[in-house]
C-alpha positions in Angstrom: 101.0 98.2 107.9 100.1 98.0 111.5 98.4 95.1 113.2 95.4 97.3 114.0 94.9 98.0 110.3 95.2 94.3 109.2 92.1 92.5 108.0 91.5 88.8 107.0 92.1 88.5 103.3 94.8 91.2 103.1 97.7 90.3 100.9 101.2 90.9 102.4 104.3 91.0 100.1 107.7 90.2 101.4 111.1 90.8 99.8 113.2 87.7 99.0 116.4 86.6 100.5 118.6 89.0 98.5 118.7 92.3 100.3 119.8 94.1 97.1 116.7 93.1 95.2 113.6 95.1 96.3 110.9 93.1 94.6 108.5 90.6 96.2 110.0 87.2 96.9 106.9 85.7 98.4 103.4 86.6 99.5 101.0 85.8 102.3 97.2 86.2 102.8 96.0 86.9 106.3 93.7 84.0 107.3 93.2 84.8 111.0 93.7 87.6 113.5 93.8 86.7 117.2 94.5 89.6 119.6 98.0 90.7 118.8 99.0 88.0 116.3 98.1 87.1 112.7 98.1 83.8 110.9 98.8 83.8 107.1 98.8 81.4 104.3 102.2 81.8 102.6 103.3 81.2 99.0 106.9 81.3 97.9 108.4 81.4 94.5 111.0 79.2 92.9 114.1 80.7 91.2 112.5 80.4 87.8 109.1 82.0 88.6 107.8 84.8 90.8 105.0 85.0 93.3 
């Protein structure tokens, strides 16, 4: 995704801290776009649950 394609409300998934596991470790929702930066609300998961 590029910044020019980002929209408020978009969900962004990030991998976790283990580079060998390619599943989402946490997610963020874009809450604000200001010129060349975005602000997001982030949610992480615990070791026993997933985001």
